[in-house]
RODO-2510 file (C-alpha; in nm, 4 decimals, decimal comma):
residues 247
     n   res          X          Y          Z
     1     x     3,2590    -0,5012    -0,7818
     2     x     3,1623    -0,4678    -0,4247
     3     x     3,4290    -0,3579    -0,1671
     4     x     3,4433    -0,6250     0,1137
     5     x     3,6954    -0,4344     0,2764
     6     x     3,4445    -0,1800     0,4291
     7     x     3,2423    -0,4418     0,5593
     8     x     3,3665    -0,6020     0,8651
     9     x     3,1327    -0,8976     0,9281
    10     x     3,0217    -1,1849     0,7665
    11     x     2,6603    -1,0816     0,8261
    12     x     2,7489    -0,7677     0,6547
    13     x     2,8912    -0,9090     0,3394
    14     x     2,5934    -1,1313     0,3056
    15     x     2,3344    -0,8673     0,3832
    16     x     2,5093    -0,6456     0,1233
    17     x     2,5048    -0,9214    -0,1575
    18     x     2,1539    -0,9825    -0,0780
    19     x     2,0583    -0,5978    -0,0909
    20     x     2,2505    -0,5649    -0,3912
    21     x     2,0658    -0,8470    -0,5824
    22     x     1,7065    -0,7279    -0,4411
    23     x     1,7800    -0,3691    -0,5516
    24     x     1,8796    -0,5104    -0,9069
    25     x     1,5716    -0,7124    -0,9343
    26     x     1,3300    -0,4072    -0,8095
    27     x     1,5054    -0,1843    -1,0614
    28     x     1,4316    -0,4226    -1,3579
    29     x     1,0633    -0,4326    -1,2491
    30     x     0,8068    -0,2567    -1,4732
    31     x     0,7346     0,0951    -1,3449
    32     x     0,3597     0,1595    -1,2497
    33     x     0,1623     0,3576    -1,5201
    34     x    -0,1284     0,4322    -1,3123
    35     x    -0,2428     0,5826    -0,9944
    36     x    -0,2630     0,3250    -0,7570
    37     x    -0,5835     0,3303    -0,5157
    38     x    -0,3645     0,1663    -0,2466
    39     x    -0,2090     0,5052    -0,2039
    40     x    -0,4813     0,7610    -0,2297
    41     x    -0,5200     0,7887     0,1577
    42     x    -0,1561     0,9115     0,1908
    43     x    -0,1400     1,2669     0,3746
    44     x    -0,0240     1,4934     0,0515
    45     x    -0,1585     1,5251    -0,2675
    46     x     0,1585     1,6665    -0,4387
    47     x     0,3422     1,3395    -0,3292
    48     x     0,0763     1,1639    -0,5111
    49     x     0,1253     1,3642    -0,8091
    50     x     0,5056     1,2693    -0,7915
    51     x     0,4027     0,9284    -0,7942
    52     x     0,1818     0,9262    -1,0698
    53     x     0,4172     1,1281    -1,2985
    54     x     0,6851     0,8572    -1,2092
    55     x     0,9190     1,1550    -1,0889
    56     x     1,2233     1,0185    -0,9803
    57     x     1,2878     1,0215    -0,5859
    58     x     1,5283     1,2378    -0,4239
    59     x     1,9003     1,1141    -0,4394
    60     x     1,9731     0,8715    -0,1554
    61     x     1,5936     0,8054    -0,0995
    62     x     1,5703     0,4998    -0,3162
    63     x     1,4165     0,1886    -0,1620
    64     x     1,6892     0,0205     0,0247
    65     x     1,7480    -0,3587     0,0653
    66     x     1,5863    -0,3778     0,4120
    67     x     1,2529    -0,2007     0,3341
    68     x     1,2594    -0,4649    -0,0156
    69     x     1,2975    -0,7293     0,2561
    70     x     1,0115    -0,6028     0,4620
    71     x     0,7705    -0,5776     0,1541
    72     x     0,8989    -0,9539     0,0589
    73     x     0,7828    -1,0545     0,4294
    74     x     0,4486    -0,8918     0,3831
    75     x     0,3972    -1,1008     0,0255
    76     x     0,5094    -1,4327     0,2326
    77     x     0,2839    -1,3480     0,5252
    78     x    -0,0140    -1,3049     0,2940
    79     x     0,0099    -1,6433     0,1396
    80     x     0,0565    -1,7935     0,4764
    81     x    -0,3027    -1,5964     0,5687
    82     x    -0,4757    -1,7222     0,2516
    83     x    -0,3657    -2,0926     0,3359
    84     x    -0,5096    -2,0353     0,7111
    85     x    -0,8116    -1,8935     0,6149
    86     x    -0,9117    -2,1619     0,3697
    87     x    -0,8105    -2,4089     0,6277
    88     x    -1,0647    -2,2199     0,8575
    89     x    -1,3338    -2,2798     0,5952
    90     x    -1,3425    -1,9521     0,4191
    91     x    -1,4204    -1,9885     0,0310
    92     x    -1,1071    -1,7291    -0,0435
    93     x    -1,0525    -1,6434    -0,4155
    94     x    -0,7310    -1,4304    -0,4969
    95     x    -0,7009    -1,4818    -0,8801
    96     x    -0,9423    -1,4762    -1,1495
    97     x    -0,9678    -1,8007    -1,3684
    98     x    -0,7256    -1,6875    -1,5976
    99     x    -0,4794    -1,6639    -1,2893
   100     x    -0,4488    -1,2666    -1,3008
   101     x    -0,4951    -1,0682    -0,9789
   102     x    -0,8372    -0,9615    -0,8743
   103     x    -0,8776    -0,5767    -0,9374
   104     x    -1,0325    -0,2571    -1,1113
   105     x    -0,9010    -0,0181    -1,3680
   106     x    -1,1105     0,2960    -1,4432
   107     x    -1,0549     0,6486    -1,6225
   108     x    -0,8944     0,4573    -1,9255
   109     x    -0,6332     0,2699    -1,6750
   110     x    -0,5483     0,5938    -1,4950
   111     x    -0,6578     0,4654    -1,1525
   112     x    -0,6528     0,1192    -1,0619
   113     x    -0,6406    -0,1037    -0,7914
   114     x    -0,5508    -0,4700    -0,7022
   115     x    -0,7226    -0,6625    -0,4160
   116     x    -0,5761    -0,9218    -0,1752
   117     x    -0,9059    -1,1155    -0,2414
   118     x    -1,2857    -1,2009    -0,2166
   119     x    -1,4467    -1,4285     0,0546
   120     x    -1,7333    -1,6090    -0,1327
   121     x    -1,8473    -1,8133     0,1364
   122     x    -1,7729    -1,9757     0,4833
   123     x    -1,8268    -1,9996     0,8563
   124     x    -2,1476    -1,8801     1,0096
   125     x    -2,1311    -1,5161     1,1702
   126     x    -1,9994    -1,3380     0,8570
   127     x    -2,1626    -1,2240     0,5241
   128     x    -2,0474    -1,3030     0,1755
   129     x    -1,9497    -1,2053    -0,0792
   130     x    -1,6704    -0,9815     0,1033
   131     x    -1,3715    -0,8041     0,0208
   132     x    -1,0557    -0,9326     0,2064
   133     x    -0,7385    -0,7257     0,2768
   134     x    -0,4403    -0,8085     0,4714
   135     x    -0,1376    -0,6464     0,6072
   136     x     0,1859    -0,7768     0,8009
   137     x     0,2968    -0,5002     1,0461
   138     x     0,5686    -0,4584     1,3219
   139     x     0,4644    -0,5010     1,6598
   140     x     0,4349    -0,1410     1,7286
   141     x     0,2206    -0,0629     1,4617
   142     x     0,0036    -0,3825     1,5059
   143     x    -0,0520    -0,2801     1,8833
   144     x    -0,1632     0,0733     1,7637
   145     x    -0,4097    -0,0874     1,5034
   146     x    -0,5404    -0,3140     1,7761
   147     x    -0,6168    -0,0356     2,0207
   148     x    -0,7498     0,2257     1,7809
   149     x    -0,8738     0,0125     1,4853
   150     x    -0,8333     0,0686     1,1061
   151     x    -1,0178     0,4042     1,0541
   152     x    -0,7940     0,5975     1,3020
   153     x    -0,4638     0,3899     1,3561
   154     x    -0,4270     0,3322     0,9552
   155     x    -0,6550     0,5570     0,7411
   156     x    -0,4521     0,4866     0,4212
   157     x    -0,5657     0,1089     0,4445
   158     x    -0,9220     0,2536     0,5464
   159     x    -0,9315     0,4475     0,2213
   160     x    -0,7941     0,1678     0,0290
   161     x    -1,0594    -0,0657     0,1429
   162     x    -1,3461     0,1862     0,0863
   163     x    -1,2354     0,2377    -0,2782
   164     x    -1,2152    -0,1217    -0,3367
   165     x    -1,5346    -0,2020    -0,2065
   166     x    -1,6934     0,0840    -0,4509
   167     x    -1,5485     0,0102    -0,7389
   168     x    -1,5696    -0,3829    -0,7126
   169     x    -1,9305    -0,3514    -0,5882
   170     x    -1,8339    -0,5432    -0,2689
   171     x    -2,0003    -0,2647    -0,0660
   172     x    -2,3361    -0,4573     0,0544
   173     x    -2,1357    -0,6507     0,3254
   174     x    -1,8629    -0,5638     0,5724
   175     x    -1,4847    -0,6306     0,4468
   176     x    -1,2753    -0,8532     0,6494
   177     x    -0,9442    -0,7026     0,7335
   178     x    -0,6656    -0,8867     0,8607
   179     x    -0,3303    -0,7680     1,0093
   180     x    -0,0437    -1,0225     1,1027
   181     x     0,1998    -0,9131     1,4191
   182     x     0,5104    -1,0022     1,2184
   183     x     0,6969    -1,0238     1,5823
   184     x     0,4269    -1,2596     1,7843
   185     x     0,2239    -1,4002     1,4773
   186     x    -0,0980    -1,2405     1,6574
   187     x    -0,3870    -1,1932     1,4155
   188     x    -0,5958    -0,8864     1,3946
   189     x    -0,9270    -0,9105     1,2427
   190     x    -1,1905    -0,6266     1,1885
   191     x    -1,5137    -0,6162     0,9681
   192     x    -1,5244    -0,3150     0,8184
   193     x    -1,8568    -0,1640     0,6834
   194     x    -1,8562     0,0117     0,3544
   195     x    -1,7850     0,4216     0,4054
   196     x    -1,9536     0,5696     0,1125
   197     x    -1,8361     0,9160     0,2049
   198     x    -1,4771     0,8162     0,2464
   199     x    -1,4935     0,6112    -0,1077
   200     x    -1,6341     0,9468    -0,2733
   201     x    -1,3574     1,1683    -0,1222
   202     x    -1,0907     0,9315    -0,2281
   203     x    -1,2326     0,9093    -0,6042
   204     x    -1,2784     1,2842    -0,6019
   205     x    -0,8987     1,2951    -0,5108
   206     x    -0,7802     1,0711    -0,7583
   207     x    -0,9746     1,2800    -1,0352
   208     x    -0,8258     1,5904    -0,8859
   209     x    -0,4571     1,4596    -0,9074
   210     x    -0,4917     1,2835    -1,2483
   211     x    -0,6525     1,5886    -1,3758
   212     x    -0,3995     1,8531    -1,2339
   213     x    -0,0960     1,6265    -1,3338
   214     x    -0,2016     1,5817    -1,6802
   215     x    -0,2501     1,9679    -1,6994
   216     x     0,1006     2,0574    -1,5607
   217     x    -0,0592     2,1964    -1,2471
   218     x     0,1228     2,1554    -0,9355
   219     x    -0,1182     2,1124    -0,6377
   220     x    -0,0422     2,2638    -0,3102
   221     x     0,1718     2,0782    -0,0689
   222     x    -0,0274     1,9570     0,2529
   223     x     0,2232     2,0849     0,4919
   224     x     0,3942     2,4314     0,5423
   225     x     0,7170     2,2994     0,7174
   226     x     0,9663     2,1050     0,5732
   227     x     1,0644     1,9458     0,9175
   228     x     0,7217     1,8249     0,9230
   229     x     0,7015     1,4476     0,9983
   230     x     0,5306     1,3619     0,6710
   231     x     0,7943     1,5622     0,4738
   232     x     1,1065     1,4560     0,6470
   233     x     1,0099     1,0908     0,5282
   234     x     0,9017     1,1861     0,1952
   235     x     1,0944     1,0523    -0,0913
   236     x     1,0429     1,3748    -0,2927
   237     x     1,1046     1,6288    -0,0252
   238     x     1,4049     1,8033    -0,1968
   239     x     1,2116     1,8299    -0,5127
   240     x     0,8954     1,9806    -0,3666
   241     x     1,0610     2,2198    -0,1415
   242     x     1,3434     2,3439    -0,3470
   243     x     1,2209     2,2886    -0,7076
   244     x     0,8253     2,3005    -0,6439
   245     x     0,7969     2,6650    -0,5647
   246     x     0,6572     2,7765    -0,2368
   247     x     0,2895     2,6703    -0,2575
***
């Protein structure tokens, strides 16, 4: 039973109820049994190991209701972008004929990726077929992307796109990357040529993480200070620094 005596406002009560329901729903979802291509570009290989091994996150670092709502917003805005692109004349496919999500699976299913879509045809000025990937970002993050472009501002997304292009053989034409500003509804678009070197580095990284994890070998952490920005916000920080040795 939720203690409403500790929540002073109606907003707080409703939010608490929604958060509790969303966290319950999230807890019932099946855990990922593979290394996700969308995560391979993160800064620390040890963090990837913990994810791949399904290690429990540190106490208190579980995904909270607000973040789950942000994830949900991303899904809703992606559906909106699909409809907008189709209205604009793009032949955008987001599902296989059997209704399953488009993607790839390699290394006996140990490495998988699921894409937002493939553009098969459309307006002049674009080359087809092309990978399509979309993100929904807050204003600050969106402005950084607009200023610095994908490879510099969002290297994790750039790595994700390169892997998808490689494994789905969509490397011949640039991918269309779109990002929606959640605060202003502005749309950022960028054509992303295939970066073969990046795709190879990320593929090699996946092999390294999978092999080391299954051999029981703990990879070095990427940072030497637990107060580093990446470590402070890592859900495995306590496990890494207190239980993971001093590598």
